[in-house]
C-alpha positions as CSV (number, residue, x, y, z in Angstrom):
1,X,42.2,-44.1,29.2
2,X,44.4,-41.9,31.7
3,X,45.2,-38.5,29.9
4,X,48.3,-38.4,30.7
5,X,51.2,-41.1,32.1
6,X,53.6,-43.7,30.5
7,X,53.8,-46.3,28.3
8,X,54.5,-49.7,29.6
9,X,54.8,-53.0,27.6
10,X,56.3,-56.1,28.2
11,X,60.0,-56.4,27.5
12,X,60.8,-56.8,23.9
13,X,63.4,-56.1,21.2
14,X,61.8,-53.2,19.1
15,X,65.3,-50.6,18.2
16,X,63.4,-47.9,19.0
17,X,61.7,-48.7,22.6
18,X,62.9,-52.0,23.7
19,X,64.8,-52.8,26.8
20,X,65.9,-56.3,25.2
21,X,67.6,-54.5,22.7
22,X,71.5,-53.9,23.7
23,X,72.0,-52.1,20.5
24,X,68.6,-49.9,20.8
25,X,67.4,-46.2,22.1
26,X,65.3,-47.5,24.8
27,X,63.0,-44.7,24.3
28,X,61.1,-43.7,27.7
29,X,57.6,-42.8,26.0
30,X,55.2,-40.5,27.5
31,X,51.0,-39.5,26.7
32,X,50.1,-36.3,27.1
33,X,46.3,-35.6,25.5
34,X,46.9,-36.7,22.0
35,X,50.2,-36.0,22.4
36,X,53.0,-38.9,22.7
37,X,56.5,-37.4,23.6
38,X,60.1,-38.7,25.1
39,X,63.1,-37.1,25.7
40,X,66.5,-38.5,25.1
41,X,70.3,-37.6,25.1
42,X,71.9,-39.6,21.8
43,X,74.7,-41.9,22.2
44,X,78.0,-41.3,20.3
45,X,77.1,-44.6,18.3
46,X,74.3,-42.8,17.0
47,X,76.3,-40.5,15.0
48,X,76.6,-40.2,11.4
49,X,79.0,-37.2,10.5
50,X,81.1,-36.9,13.3
51,X,79.1,-35.2,16.3
52,X,75.7,-35.4,14.4
53,X,72.7,-37.9,14.5
54,X,72.2,-40.1,11.8
55,X,69.7,-38.8,9.9
56,X,67.7,-42.6,10.2
57,X,68.1,-42.4,13.8
58,X,66.0,-39.2,13.5
59,X,63.7,-40.6,11.4
60,X,63.1,-43.3,13.9
61,X,62.6,-41.3,17.0
62,X,60.3,-39.5,14.8
63,X,58.5,-42.3,13.2
64,X,58.0,-44.1,16.9
65,X,56.4,-41.1,18.7
66,X,53.7,-41.2,16.2
67,X,53.4,-44.9,16.5
68,X,52.6,-44.8,20.0
69,X,50.5,-41.6,20.0
70,X,48.4,-43.4,17.6
71,X,48.0,-46.3,20.6
72,X,47.3,-43.5,22.9
73,X,44.0,-43.6,20.0
74,X,43.9,-47.3,20.6
75,X,44.6,-47.5,17.1
76,X,47.7,-49.2,17.0
77,X,49.0,-49.3,13.2
78,X,52.2,-49.7,10.4
79,X,53.9,-46.7,9.0
80,X,52.5,-46.6,5.3
81,X,54.3,-43.1,4.2
82,X,56.6,-40.9,6.0
83,X,58.1,-37.4,5.2
84,X,60.9,-35.8,7.1
85,X,62.1,-32.3,6.8
86,X,65.6,-32.0,8.5
87,X,66.0,-28.5,9.6
88,X,68.9,-28.3,11.5
89,X,71.8,-30.9,12.5
90,X,71.2,-32.6,15.8
91,X,74.3,-33.1,18.2
92,X,74.8,-36.1,19.8
93,X,75.3,-35.9,23.6
94,X,72.9,-33.2,23.5
95,X,69.1,-33.1,25.1
96,X,66.5,-33.8,22.5
97,X,62.6,-33.8,22.7
98,X,60.5,-36.2,19.9
99,X,56.6,-35.3,20.1
100,X,54.4,-37.1,17.6
101,X,50.0,-36.5,17.2
102,X,47.2,-38.2,15.6
103,X,45.9,-35.3,13.1
104,X,43.5,-37.3,11.0
105,X,41.8,-40.3,11.1
106,X,39.8,-41.6,7.9
107,X,38.9,-45.2,8.3
108,X,42.0,-47.3,8.7
109,X,44.3,-44.5,7.2
110,X,45.9,-42.5,10.2
111,X,47.6,-39.4,9.3
112,X,50.1,-38.1,12.0
113,X,52.9,-35.4,12.6
114,X,55.8,-35.3,14.6
115,X,58.8,-33.1,15.5
116,X,62.0,-33.2,16.9
117,X,63.5,-30.2,19.2
118,X,66.4,-29.2,21.3
119,X,64.4,-29.9,25.2
120,X,66.6,-26.8,26.4
121,X,66.2,-24.2,23.5
122,X,62.8,-25.4,21.8
123,X,64.4,-25.1,18.7
124,X,62.9,-27.6,15.8
125,X,65.7,-29.9,14.4
126,X,63.9,-31.9,12.2
127,X,59.5,-32.6,11.6
128,X,57.5,-35.6,9.9
129,X,54.2,-35.8,8.7
130,X,53.0,-39.8,7.6
131,X,50.2,-42.1,6.7
132,X,49.7,-44.7,9.1
133,X,47.3,-47.7,8.2
134,X,45.7,-49.3,11.3
135,X,46.0,-52.5,12.2
136,X,42.6,-54.8,12.1
137,X,40.7,-55.4,15.3
138,X,42.0,-58.9,15.8
139,X,45.4,-58.1,15.1
140,X,44.9,-55.2,17.8
141,X,43.9,-57.5,20.4
142,X,46.9,-59.6,19.9
143,X,49.2,-56.4,19.7
144,X,48.0,-55.5,23.2
145,X,48.2,-59.2,24.5
146,X,51.8,-59.7,23.4
147,X,53.2,-56.7,24.7
148,X,50.7,-56.1,28.1
149,X,50.1,-52.4,26.8
150,X,49.2,-50.3,29.6
151,X,49.3,-46.5,30.5
152,X,49.6,-45.4,33.8
153,X,50.1,-42.1,35.4
154,X,53.4,-40.4,35.8
155,X,53.5,-40.4,39.2
156,X,52.9,-43.9,39.4
157,X,55.6,-46.8,40.4
158,X,56.3,-50.0,39.7
159,X,58.3,-51.5,36.2
160,X,60.2,-50.3,33.9
161,X,58.8,-47.7,31.6
162,X,58.9,-48.0,28.2
């Protein structure tokens, strides 16, 4: 498998990464080794308090980069438990970077970690630790087929990056 690249999947309606969800985040997800990452600037409609991202949106980004880090390890799964530490307010209109990693695999239980950073300063805005349950092999094959999942090198063209 390519160790660095961009996730490509069929158009779908996921709130976090789906291009068909007109209200979604439209995250563009990348892989670098064992890490999944995304960079984005949150729009005002994702705020809670004025000018500050809603905590649920922050949680969504952290969950998504952890979930796709699983795909990089060929272990798609479901979030079973997630703990978040909100370190600083996440301002809308500022470029942020989410990073997720697989820490440990024990049979079908997968331990993950993630962080959200100010993309310009590197300041940590939020962190998360999570436990995922891996999809059974038959369901993993179905998910890969449904989403036409593939990883392409960053410099390769073609299609939308999701």
